[in-house]
N, CA, C and O atoms as CSV, one atom per row, in Angstrom:
chain,resi,resn,atom,element,x,y,z
A,1,PRO,N,N,0.820,-1.204,0.000
A,1,PRO,CA,C,0.000,0.000,0.000
A,1,PRO,C,C,0.860,1.262,0.000
A,1,PRO,O,O,1.942,1.301,0.587
A,2,VAL,N,N,0.354,2.285,-0.670
A,2,VAL,CA,C,1.044,3.565,-0.777
A,2,VAL,C,C,0.090,4.677,-0.356
A,2,VAL,O,O,-1.077,4.686,-0.747
A,3,LEU,N,N,0.593,5.612,0.443
A,3,LEU,CA,C,-0.153,6.799,0.826
A,3,LEU,C,C,0.630,7.993,0.310
A,3,LEU,O,O,1.804,8.154,0.644
A,4,ALA,N,N,-0.002,8.832,-0.499
A,4,ALA,CA,C,0.640,10.037,-1.024
A,4,ALA,C,C,-0.003,11.255,-0.376
A,4,ALA,O,O,-1.227,11.381,-0.344
A,5,LEU,N,N,0.838,12.156,0.141
A,5,LEU,CA,C,0.374,13.368,0.811
A,5,LEU,C,C,1.022,14.578,0.146
A,5,LEU,O,O,2.239,14.613,-0.038
A,6,ASP,N,N,0.216,15.562,-0.212
A,6,ASP,CA,C,0.715,16.786,-0.840
A,6,ASP,C,C,0.542,17.942,0.132
A,6,ASP,O,O,-0.583,18.333,0.445
A,7,GLU,N,N,1.658,18.491,0.612
A,7,GLU,CA,C,1.687,19.575,1.603
A,7,GLU,C,C,0.754,19.271,2.782
A,7,GLU,O,O,-0.145,20.058,3.080
A,8,PRO,N,N,0.965,18.134,3.451
A,8,PRO,CA,C,0.026,17.714,4.490
A,8,PRO,C,C,0.003,18.596,5.738
A,8,PRO,O,O,-0.951,18.532,6.513
A,9,THR,N,N,1.036,19.420,5.947
A,9,THR,CA,C,1.071,20.241,7.162
A,9,THR,C,C,0.515,21.634,6.952
A,9,THR,O,O,0.445,22.416,7.900
A,10,ALA,N,N,0.117,21.965,5.727
A,10,ALA,CA,C,-0.396,23.308,5.439
A,10,ALA,C,C,-1.620,23.586,6.313
A,10,ALA,O,O,-2.611,22.858,6.264
A,11,GLY,N,N,-1.535,24.635,7.101
A,11,GLY,CA,C,-2.660,25.059,7.928
A,11,GLY,C,C,-2.844,24.272,9.217
A,11,GLY,O,O,-3.814,24.503,9.938
A,12,LEU,N,N,-1.946,23.356,9.525
A,12,LEU,CA,C,-2.099,22.553,10.737
A,12,LEU,C,C,-1.441,23.234,11.936
A,12,LEU,O,O,-0.423,23.915,11.808
A,13,SER,N,N,-2.044,23.031,13.092
A,13,SER,CA,C,-1.431,23.495,14.340
A,13,SER,C,C,-0.304,22.533,14.708
A,13,SER,O,O,-0.158,21.474,14.097
A,14,ILE,N,N,0.477,22.903,15.693
A,14,ILE,CA,C,1.561,22.030,16.153
A,14,ILE,C,C,0.983,20.712,16.647
A,14,ILE,O,O,1.532,19.652,16.347
A,15,ARG,N,N,-0.097,20.754,17.386
A,15,ARG,CA,C,-0.729,19.528,17.894
A,15,ARG,C,C,-1.166,18.637,16.737
A,15,ARG,O,O,-0.965,17.423,16.782
A,16,GLU,N,N,-1.753,19.218,15.716
A,16,GLU,CA,C,-2.201,18.445,14.561
A,16,GLU,C,C,-1.016,17.853,13.797
A,16,GLU,O,O,-1.106,16.736,13.286
A,17,LYS,N,N,0.092,18.590,13.716
A,17,LYS,CA,C,1.292,18.060,13.073
A,17,LYS,C,C,1.821,16.848,13.835
A,17,LYS,O,O,2.235,15.864,13.223
A,18,HIS,N,N,1.809,16.911,15.161
A,18,HIS,CA,C,2.247,15.767,15.964
A,18,HIS,C,C,1.340,14.564,15.730
A,18,HIS,O,O,1.816,13.435,15.608
A,19,TYR,N,N,0.049,14.805,15.670
A,19,TYR,CA,C,-0.895,13.714,15.416
A,19,TYR,C,C,-0.624,13.096,14.038
A,19,TYR,O,O,-0.594,11.874,13.897
A,20,LEU,N,N,-0.429,13.944,13.030
A,20,LEU,CA,C,-0.133,13.452,11.684
A,20,LEU,C,C,1.177,12.666,11.681
A,20,LEU,O,O,1.266,11.617,11.044
A,21,GLY,N,N,2.183,13.159,12.379
A,21,GLY,CA,C,3.454,12.447,12.479
A,21,GLY,C,C,3.300,11.087,13.126
A,21,GLY,O,O,3.899,10.111,12.674
A,22,ASP,N,N,2.504,11.012,14.180
A,22,ASP,CA,C,2.241,9.718,14.825
A,22,ASP,C,C,1.548,8.764,13.867
A,22,ASP,O,O,1.860,7.573,13.841
A,23,LEU,N,N,0.614,9.273,13.084
A,23,LEU,CA,C,-0.102,8.451,12.114
A,23,LEU,C,C,0.855,7.936,11.035
A,23,LEU,O,O,0.796,6.766,10.658
A,24,ILE,N,N,1.728,8.804,10.544
A,24,ILE,CA,C,2.707,8.398,9.532
A,24,ILE,C,C,3.635,7.319,10.098
A,24,ILE,O,O,3.911,6.324,9.428
A,25,SER,N,N,4.109,7.513,11.319
A,25,SER,CA,C,4.978,6.507,11.947
A,25,SER,C,C,4.253,5.171,12.086
A,25,SER,O,O,4.826,4.117,11.807
A,26,PHE,N,N,3.011,5.215,12.512
A,26,PHE,CA,C,2.202,4.004,12.656
A,26,PHE,C,C,2.083,3.267,11.322
A,26,PHE,O,O,2.259,2.051,11.262
A,27,LEU,N,N,1.785,4.005,10.258
A,27,LEU,CA,C,1.629,3.387,8.937
A,27,LEU,C,C,2.955,2.836,8.414
A,27,LEU,O,O,2.983,1.756,7.824
A,28,LYS,N,N,4.064,3.574,8.625
A,28,LYS,CA,C,5.379,3.091,8.191
A,28,LYS,C,C,5.741,1.784,8.875
A,28,LYS,O,O,6.269,0.873,8.236
A,29,GLU,N,N,5.462,1.685,10.167
A,29,GLU,CA,C,5.765,0.464,10.913
A,29,GLU,C,C,5.003,-0.740,10.376
A,29,GLU,O,O,5.435,-1.881,10.541
A,30,ARG,N,N,3.883,-0.484,9.742
A,30,ARG,CA,C,3.061,-1.559,9.194
A,30,ARG,C,C,3.302,-1.787,7.709
A,30,ARG,O,O,2.534,-2.488,7.050
A,31,GLY,N,N,4.378,-1.190,7.178
A,31,GLY,CA,C,4.791,-1.477,5.811
A,31,GLY,C,C,4.204,-0.599,4.729
A,31,GLY,O,O,4.381,-0.884,3.544
A,32,THR,N,N,3.510,0.459,5.105
A,32,THR,CA,C,2.956,1.364,4.101
A,32,THR,C,C,4.067,2.244,3.538
A,32,THR,O,O,4.862,2.806,4.291
A,33,THR,N,N,4.119,2.361,2.221
A,33,THR,CA,C,5.027,3.307,1.578
A,33,THR,C,C,4.349,4.663,1.598
A,33,THR,O,O,3.199,4.798,1.180
A,34,ILE,N,N,5.062,5.666,2.084
A,34,ILE,CA,C,4.476,7.002,2.202
A,34,ILE,C,C,5.291,7.967,1.361
A,34,ILE,O,O,6.509,8.068,1.507
A,35,VAL,N,N,4.597,8.676,0.478
A,35,VAL,CA,C,5.213,9.699,-0.359
A,35,VAL,C,C,4.670,11.039,0.124
A,35,VAL,O,O,3.459,11.262,0.124
A,36,ILE,N,N,5.574,11.930,0.535
A,36,ILE,CA,C,5.163,13.237,1.040
A,36,ILE,C,C,5.796,14.316,0.177
A,36,ILE,O,O,7.016,14.360,0.018
A,37,VAL,N,N,4.970,15.177,-0.373
A,37,VAL,CA,C,5.440,16.343,-1.119
A,37,VAL,C,C,5.261,17.531,-0.180
A,37,VAL,O,O,4.143,17.850,0.223
A,38,THR,N,N,6.382,18.190,0.168
A,38,THR,CA,C,6.297,19.269,1.149
A,38,THR,C,C,7.492,20.211,1.047
A,38,THR,O,O,8.550,19.851,0.533
A,39,HIS,N,N,7.293,21.418,1.548
A,39,HIS,CA,C,8.383,22.370,1.747
A,39,HIS,C,C,8.822,22.370,3.209
A,39,HIS,O,O,9.775,23.063,3.565
A,40,ASP,N,N,8.147,21.611,4.051
A,40,ASP,CA,C,8.339,21.616,5.497
A,40,ASP,C,C,9.322,20.526,5.919
A,40,ASP,O,O,8.912,19.449,6.352
A,41,LEU,N,N,10.624,20.809,5.791
A,41,LEU,CA,C,11.634,19.825,6.179
A,41,LEU,C,C,11.613,19.536,7.676
A,41,LEU,O,O,11.942,18.427,8.096
A,42,ASN,N,N,11.232,20.519,8.479
A,42,ASN,CA,C,11.147,20.276,9.919
A,42,ASN,C,C,10.179,19.137,10.220
A,42,ASN,O,O,10.434,18.328,11.112
A,43,PHE,N,N,9.085,19.067,9.495
A,43,PHE,CA,C,8.126,17.982,9.678
A,43,PHE,C,C,8.628,16.695,9.043
A,43,PHE,O,O,8.516,15.623,9.639
A,44,LEU,N,N,9.177,16.791,7.847
A,44,LEU,CA,C,9.513,15.622,7.036
A,44,LEU,C,C,10.695,14.806,7.562
A,44,LEU,O,O,10.638,13.576,7.574
A,45,LEU,N,N,11.738,15.461,7.986
A,45,LEU,CA,C,12.996,14.763,8.269
A,45,LEU,C,C,12.914,13.637,9.305
A,45,LEU,O,O,13.595,12.626,9.132
A,46,PRO,N,N,12.125,13.757,10.360
A,46,PRO,CA,C,12.062,12.616,11.289
A,46,PRO,C,C,11.467,11.341,10.673
A,46,PRO,O,O,11.677,10.252,11.206
A,47,PHE,N,N,10.734,11.458,9.566
A,47,PHE,CA,C,10.036,10.304,8.989
A,47,PHE,C,C,10.680,9.750,7.733
A,47,PHE,O,O,10.435,8.602,7.362
A,48,THR,N,N,11.490,10.544,7.083
A,48,THR,CA,C,11.944,10.160,5.753
A,48,THR,C,C,13.181,9.281,5.782
A,48,THR,O,O,14.002,9.356,6.697
A,49,ASP,N,N,13.292,8.464,4.779
A,49,ASP,CA,C,14.506,7.692,4.545
A,49,ASP,C,C,15.184,8.239,3.294
A,49,ASP,O,O,16.343,8.652,3.332
A,50,ASP,N,N,14.454,8.237,2.199
A,50,ASP,CA,C,14.966,8.719,0.917
A,50,ASP,C,C,14.273,10.027,0.547
A,50,ASP,O,O,13.102,10.242,0.861
A,51,MET,N,N,15.025,10.889,-0.125
A,51,MET,CA,C,14.490,12.205,-0.493
A,51,MET,C,C,14.762,12.505,-1.955
A,51,MET,O,O,15.761,12.072,-2.529
A,52,PHE,N,N,13.855,13.248,-2.530
A,52,PHE,CA,C,14.022,13.826,-3.860
A,52,PHE,C,C,13.716,15.301,-3.712
A,52,PHE,O,O,12.669,15.669,-3.180
A,53,MET,N,N,14.620,16.151,-4.179
A,53,MET,CA,C,14.402,17.592,-4.088
A,53,MET,C,C,14.370,18.155,-5.494
A,53,MET,O,O,15.226,17.861,-6.328
A,54,LEU,N,N,13.343,18.982,-5.735
A,54,LEU,CA,C,13.132,19.564,-7.051
A,54,LEU,C,C,13.217,21.078,-6.993
A,54,LEU,O,O,12.949,21.694,-5.962
A,55,SER,N,N,13.593,21.658,-8.110
A,55,SER,CA,C,13.550,23.106,-8.294
A,55,SER,C,C,13.185,23.362,-9.741
A,55,SER,O,O,13.888,22.926,-10.652
A,56,GLY,N,N,12.095,24.063,-9.951
A,56,GLY,CA,C,11.657,24.351,-11.315
A,56,GLY,C,C,11.387,23.104,-12.131
A,56,GLY,O,O,11.581,23.097,-13.346
A,57,GLY,N,N,10.939,22.041,-11.464
A,57,GLY,CA,C,10.655,20.788,-12.151
A,57,GLY,C,C,11.878,19.931,-12.440
A,57,GLY,O,O,11.756,18.846,-13.009
A,58,GLU,N,N,13.056,20.409,-12.054
A,58,GLU,CA,C,14.303,19.672,-12.274
A,58,GLU,C,C,14.761,19.013,-10.986
A,58,GLU,O,O,14.731,19.629,-9.920
A,59,LEU,N,N,15.186,17.760,-11.083
A,59,LEU,CA,C,15.692,17.024,-9.931
A,59,LEU,C,C,17.026,17.622,-9.493
A,59,LEU,O,O,17.970,17.695,-10.280
A,60,GLN,N,N,17.096,18.048,-8.229
A,60,GLN,CA,C,18.308,18.650,-7.675
A,60,GLN,C,C,19.061,17.702,-6.745
A,60,GLN,O,O,20.280,17.798,-6.601
A,61,PHE,N,N,18.327,16.793,-6.118
A,61,PHE,CA,C,18.936,15.840,-5.195
A,61,PHE,C,C,18.076,14.587,-5.160
A,61,PHE,O,O,16.848,14.651,-5.201
A,62,SER,N,N,18.749,13.449,-5.083
A,62,SER,CA,C,18.084,12.169,-4.912
A,62,SER,C,C,18.982,11.317,-4.035
A,62,SER,O,O,20.133,11.063,-4.391
A,63,GLY,N,N,18.473,10.873,-2.892
A,63,GLY,CA,C,19.298,10.031,-2.043
A,63,GLY,C,C,18.806,9.947,-0.627
A,63,GLY,O,O,17.695,10.369,-0.305
A,64,ARG,N,N,19.657,9.390,0.221
A,64,ARG,CA,C,19.346,9.222,1.638
A,64,ARG,C,C,19.429,10.566,2.350
A,64,ARG,O,O,20.190,11.448,1.954
A,65,LYS,N,N,18.646,10.705,3.392
A,65,LYS,CA,C,18.654,11.922,4.204
A,65,LYS,C,C,20.062,12.205,4.720
A,65,LYS,O,O,20.498,13.357,4.712
A,66,SER,N,N,20.769,11.190,5.162
A,66,SER,CA,C,22.117,11.387,5.690
A,66,SER,C,C,23.060,11.935,4.619
A,66,SER,O,O,23.928,12.753,4.924
A,67,ASN,N,N,22.904,11.497,3.381
A,67,ASN,CA,C,23.742,11.995,2.292
A,67,ASN,C,C,23.476,13.466,2.000
A,67,ASN,O,O,24.386,14.199,1.610
A,68,LEU,N,N,22.247,13.894,2.185
A,68,LEU,CA,C,21.901,15.297,1.957
A,68,LEU,C,C,22.727,16.195,2.865
A,68,LEU,O,O,23.242,17.224,2.427
A,69,PHE,N,N,22.853,15.807,4.126
A,69,PHE,CA,C,23.548,16.657,5.089
A,69,PHE,C,C,25.064,16.537,5.020
A,69,PHE,O,O,25.772,17.210,5.770
A,70,GLU,N,N,25.564,15.698,4.142
A,70,GLU,CA,C,27.003,15.611,3.907
A,70,GLU,C,C,27.448,16.525,2.764
A,70,GLU,O,O,28.646,16.687,2.532
A,71,ARG,N,N,26.508,17.111,2.063
A,71,ARG,CA,C,26.828,17.944,0.901
A,71,ARG,C,C,27.438,19.278,1.322
A,71,ARG,O,O,26.963,19.920,2.259
A,72,GLY,N,N,28.472,19.681,0.634
A,72,GLY,CA,C,29.100,20.971,0.897
A,72,GLY,C,C,28.247,22.140,0.430
A,72,GLY,O,O,28.381,23.251,0.940
A,73,ASP,N,N,27.369,21.894,-0.540
A,73,ASP,CA,C,26.528,22.962,-1.086
A,73,ASP,C,C,25.090,22.889,-0.558
A,73,ASP,O,O,24.159,23.346,-1.221
A,74,LEU,N,N,24.917,22.315,0.633
A,74,LEU,CA,C,23.575,22.072,1.154
A,74,LEU,C,C,22.746,23.349,1.268
A,74,LEU,O,O,21.595,23.385,0.834
A,75,ARG,N,N,23.323,24.386,1.845
A,75,ARG,CA,C,22.545,25.626,2.011
A,75,ARG,C,C,22.102,26.196,0.664
A,75,ARG,O,O,20.975,26.675,0.537
A,76,GLU,N,N,22.971,26.148,-0.332
A,76,GLU,CA,C,22.603,26.641,-1.667
A,76,GLU,C,C,21.509,25.770,-2.289
A,76,GLU,O,O,20.581,26.280,-2.918
A,77,LEU,N,N,21.629,24.458,-2.108
A,77,LEU,CA,C,20.629,23.528,-2.629
A,77,LEU,C,C,19.260,23.793,-2.018
A,77,LEU,O,O,18.257,23.872,-2.728
A,78,ILE,N,N,19.228,23.928,-0.709
A,78,ILE,CA,C,17.962,24.174,-0.021
A,78,ILE,C,C,17.350,25.493,-0.481
A,78,ILE,O,O,16.147,25.576,-0.726
A,79,LYS,N,N,18.177,26.507,-0.595
A,79,LYS,CA,C,17.675,27.807,-1.056
A,79,LYS,C,C,17.147,27.698,-2.489
A,79,LYS,O,O,16.082,28.228,-2.804
A,80,ARG,N,N,17.887,27.018,-3.343
A,80,ARG,CA,C,17.477,26.841,-4.741
A,80,ARG,C,C,16.127,26.124,-4.839
A,80,ARG,O,O,15.345,26.394,-5.751
A,81,CYS,N,N,15.860,25.225,-3.913
A,81,CYS,CA,C,14.608,24.462,-3.918
A,81,CYS,C,C,13.473,25.205,-3.217
A,81,CYS,O,O,12.353,24.697,-3.152
A,82,GLY,N,N,13.746,26.399,-2.693
A,82,GLY,CA,C,12.691,27.216,-2.093
A,82,GLY,C,C,12.226,26.744,-0.732
A,82,GLY,O,O,11.066,26.933,-0.367
A,83,ILE,N,N,13.127,26.130,0.020
A,83,ILE,CA,C,12.766,25.673,1.357
A,83,ILE,C,C,13.742,26.251,2.368
A,83,ILE,O,O,14.811,26.743,2.005
A,84,ARG,N,N,13.364,26.187,3.641
A,84,ARG,CA,C,14.221,26.699,4.702
A,84,ARG,C,C,15.066,25.582,5.294
A,84,ARG,O,O,14.652,24.424,5.343
A,85,TYR,N,N,16.255,25.954,5.739
A,85,TYR,CA,C,17.123,24.991,6.417
A,85,TYR,C,C,16.388,24.520,7.665
A,85,TYR,O,O,15.872,25.350,8.413
A,86,PRO,N,N,16.326,23.217,7.912
A,86,PRO,CA,C,15.546,22.703,9.040
A,86,PRO,C,C,16.086,23.159,10.396
A,86,PRO,O,O,17.291,23.117,10.646
A,87,ALA,N,N,15.186,23.587,11.251
A,87,ALA,CA,C,15.542,24.198,12.528
A,87,ALA,C,C,16.355,23.279,13.427
A,87,ALA,O,O,17.377,23.702,13.968
A,88,PHE,N,N,15.928,22.030,13.599
A,88,PHE,CA,C,16.642,21.152,14.535
A,88,PHE,C,C,18.018,20.777,14.013
A,88,PHE,O,O,18.950,20.617,14.801
A,89,ALA,N,N,18.165,20.635,12.720
A,89,ALA,CA,C,19.487,20.384,12.148
A,89,ALA,C,C,20.388,21.590,12.390
A,89,ALA,O,O,21.562,21.433,12.724
A,90,ARG,N,N,19.842,22.789,12.223
A,90,ARG,CA,C,20.612,24.020,12.459
A,90,ARG,C,C,21.031,24.109,13.924
A,90,ARG,O,O,22.181,24.433,14.222
A,91,ILE,N,N,20.115,23.827,14.830
A,91,ILE,CA,C,20.413,23.902,16.267
A,91,ILE,C,C,21.480,22.883,16.647
A,91,ILE,O,O,22.436,23.218,17.346
A,92,SER,N,N,21.327,21.645,16.193
A,92,SER,CA,C,22.282,20.603,16.586
A,92,SER,C,C,23.689,20.916,16.099
A,92,SER,O,O,24.658,20.669,16.817
A,93,VAL,N,N,23.814,21.448,14.907
A,93,VAL,CA,C,25.134,21.817,14.392
A,93,VAL,C,C,25.675,23.034,15.148
A,93,VAL,O,O,26.864,23.088,15.463
A,94,ALA,N,N,24.810,24.006,15.437
A,94,ALA,CA,C,25.233,25.236,16.119
A,94,ALA,C,C,25.754,24.961,17.527
A,94,ALA,O,O,26.620,25.690,18.011
A,95,ILE,N,N,25.249,23.933,18.189
A,95,ILE,CA,C,25.721,23.638,19.545
A,95,ILE,C,C,26.843,22.607,19.558
A,95,ILE,O,O,27.212,22.087,20.610
A,96,GLY,N,N,27.380,22.318,18.373
A,96,GLY,CA,C,28.586,21.508,18.286
A,96,GLY,C,C,28.394,20.013,18.170
A,96,GLY,O,O,29.331,19.257,18.425
A,97,MET,N,N,27.216,19.563,17.794
A,97,MET,CA,C,27.021,18.128,17.616
A,97,MET,C,C,27.665,17.692,16.310
A,97,MET,O,O,27.670,18.437,15.330
A,98,GLU,N,N,28.205,16.488,16.304
A,98,GLU,CA,C,28.945,16.009,15.149
A,98,GLU,C,C,28.064,15.785,13.928
A,98,GLU,O,O,28.499,15.998,12.796
A,99,THR,N,N,26.834,15.357,14.155
A,99,THR,CA,C,25.905,15.135,13.052
A,99,THR,C,C,24.626,15.893,13.337
A,99,THR,O,O,24.301,16.134,14.500
A,100,PRO,N,N,23.888,16.278,12.295
A,100,PRO,CA,C,22.621,16.982,12.541
A,100,PRO,C,C,21.553,16.025,13.056
A,100,PRO,O,O,21.492,14.861,12.658
A,101,PHE,N,N,20.720,16.538,13.942
A,101,PHE,CA,C,19.570,15.800,14.441
A,101,PHE,C,C,18.312,16.461,13.895
A,101,PHE,O,O,18.330,17.629,13.507
A,102,PHE,N,N,17.218,15.701,13.870
A,102,PHE,CA,C,16.045,16.174,13.156
A,102,PHE,C,C,14.814,16.371,14.021
A,102,PHE,O,O,13.752,16.735,13.514
A,103,ASP,N,N,14.939,16.137,15.312
A,103,ASP,CA,C,13.848,16.487,16.216
A,103,ASP,C,C,14.410,16.797,17.596
A,103,ASP,O,O,15.539,16.428,17.921
A,104,ALA,N,N,13.600,17.483,18.406
A,104,ALA,CA,C,14.052,17.967,19.706
A,104,ALA,C,C,14.435,16.828,20.641
A,104,ALA,O,O,15.419,16.940,21.372
A,105,GLU,N,N,13.677,15.732,20.631
A,105,GLU,CA,C,13.980,14.619,21.529
A,105,GLU,C,C,15.362,14.044,21.258
A,105,GLU,O,O,16.087,13.706,22.193
A,106,ASP,N,N,15.731,13.931,19.988
A,106,ASP,CA,C,17.057,13.400,19.661
A,106,ASP,C,C,18.163,14.340,20.127
A,106,ASP,O,O,19.211,13.887,20.588
A,107,ILE,N,N,17.937,15.638,20.010
A,107,ILE,CA,C,18.926,16.615,20.480
A,107,ILE,C,C,19.092,16.501,21.989
A,107,ILE,O,O,20.214,16.468,22.493
A,108,VAL,N,N,17.977,16.441,22.709
A,108,VAL,CA,C,18.036,16.320,24.167
A,108,VAL,C,C,18.727,15.023,24.561
A,108,VAL,O,O,19.571,15.022,25.457
A,109,ASP,N,N,18.380,13.916,23.905
A,109,ASP,CA,C,19.032,12.638,24.194
A,109,ASP,C,C,20.545,12.747,24.034
A,109,ASP,O,O,21.298,12.267,24.881
A,110,GLU,N,N,20.986,13.374,22.954
A,110,GLU,CA,C,22.419,13.485,22.688
A,110,GLU,C,C,23.116,14.374,23.711
A,110,GLU,O,O,24.222,14.058,24.152
A,111,ILE,N,N,22.484,15.480,24.093
A,111,ILE,CA,C,23.066,16.367,25.102
A,111,ILE,C,C,23.221,15.626,26.423
A,111,ILE,O,O,24.274,15.700,27.056
A,112,ILE,N,N,22.186,14.918,26.840
A,112,ILE,CA,C,22.249,14.179,28.102
A,112,ILE,C,C,23.295,13.078,28.027
A,112,ILE,O,O,24.040,12.859,28.982
A,113,LYS,N,N,23.352,12.388,26.902
A,113,LYS,CA,C,24.334,11.321,26.736
A,113,LYS,C,C,25.753,11.870,26.858
A,113,LYS,O,O,26.604,11.251,27.496
A,114,LYS,N,N,26.011,13.024,26.251
A,114,LYS,CA,C,27.347,13.618,26.320
A,114,LYS,C,C,27.698,14.062,27.734
A,114,LYS,O,O,28.849,13.943,28.154
A,115,ARG,N,N,26.727,14.569,28.462
A,115,ARG,CA,C,27.000,15.092,29.793
A,115,ARG,C,C,27.021,14.026,30.866
A,115,ARG,O,O,27.729,14.164,31.864
A,116,ALA,N,N,26.250,12.955,30.676
A,116,ALA,CA,C,26.114,11.977,31.750
A,116,ALA,C,C,26.629,10.592,31.395
A,116,ALA,O,O,26.576,9.687,32.228
A,117,GLY,N,N,27.110,10.412,30.214
A,117,GLY,CA,C,27.567,9.090,29.811
A,117,GLY,C,C,26.504,8.361,29.017
A,117,GLY,O,O,26.557,8.362,27.787
A,118,THR,N,N,25.539,7.739,29.678
A,118,THR,CA,C,24.472,7.016,28.999
A,118,THR,C,C,23.134,7.420,29.579
A,118,THR,O,O,23.063,7.944,30.691
A,119,THR,N,N,22.077,7.180,28.832
A,119,THR,CA,C,20.736,7.509,29.304
A,119,THR,C,C,19.795,6.359,29.060
A,119,THR,O,O,20.044,5.481,28.234
A,120,GLN,N,N,18.721,6.388,29.790
A,120,GLN,CA,C,17.589,5.514,29.547
A,120,GLN,C,C,16.363,6.402,29.471
A,120,GLN,O,O,16.282,7.413,30.168
A,121,ARG,N,N,15.395,6.027,28.618
A,121,ARG,CA,C,14.154,6.782,28.541
A,121,ARG,C,C,13.046,5.947,29.162
A,121,ARG,O,O,12.927,4.753,28.887
A,122,THR,N,N,12.250,6.570,29.987
A,122,THR,CA,C,11.119,5.891,30.604
A,122,THR,C,C,9.890,6.768,30.412
A,122,THR,O,O,9.815,7.877,30.943
A,123,ASN,N,N,8.933,6.262,29.652
A,123,ASN,CA,C,7.695,7.004,29.393
A,123,ASN,C,C,7.971,8.417,28.889
A,123,ASN,O,O,7.322,9.371,29.320
A,124,GLY,N,N,8.936,8.553,27.978
A,124,GLY,CA,C,9.236,9.849,27.398
A,124,GLY,C,C,10.095,10.743,28.269
A,124,GLY,O,O,10.432,11.852,27.855
A,125,ARG,N,N,10.463,10.296,29.467
A,125,ARG,CA,C,11.305,11.104,30.353
A,125,ARG,C,C,12.683,10.467,30.437
A,125,ARG,O,O,12.831,9.249,30.336
A,126,HIS,N,N,13.669,11.299,30.619
A,126,HIS,CA,C,15.041,10.817,30.703
A,126,HIS,C,C,15.378,10.417,32.125
A,126,HIS,O,O,15.030,11.115,33.077
A,127,GLN,N,N,16.045,9.306,32.261
A,127,GLN,CA,C,16.523,8.859,33.566
A,127,GLN,C,C,18.020,8.634,33.446
A,127,GLN,O,O,18.457,7.761,32.696
A,128,LEU,N,N,18.799,9.401,34.164
A,128,LEU,CA,C,20.238,9.246,34.122
A,128,LEU,C,C,20.645,8.029,34.928
A,128,LEU,O,O,20.228,7.868,36.075
A,129,GLU,N,N,21.458,7.174,34.330
A,129,GLU,CA,C,21.930,6.004,35.042
A,129,GLU,C,C,22.869,6.436,36.147
A,129,GLU,O,O,23.739,7.283,35.949
A,130,GLY,N,N,22.682,5.846,37.305
A,130,GLY,CA,C,23.561,6.136,38.432
A,130,GLY,C,C,23.260,7.425,39.136
A,130,GLY,O,O,23.968,7.778,40.080
A,131,ALA,N,N,22.235,8.152,38.722
A,131,ALA,CA,C,21.917,9.435,39.364
A,131,ALA,C,C,21.056,9.233,40.587
A,131,ALA,O,O,20.692,10.202,41.252
């Protein structure tokens, strides 16, 4: 099965975006192929594996999300495609993380891991081992 979504976050509140993200994750876990056409990389990046980026109908990038962030011309590519650099990737790089992260929970997990060694998550809350 395939689900295609065209600008699915347009006009949605933050709560509605979270609900949509949960639904997409649920469907992906059950083997549904999901195609999302969007300018909202902040929403897309936590869910995507492979990406295609277009500008003026021309393919500008095709590949894995991780490969996108290895490009030296990433900022120019994103600008050329008419989208904004994703906020969480910008934050994670700005605070000195080795690789970009794509959602707030991953950034928090990495910060805690660096400061405390290892972490465990319990019901969405962080528990420091040995604390």
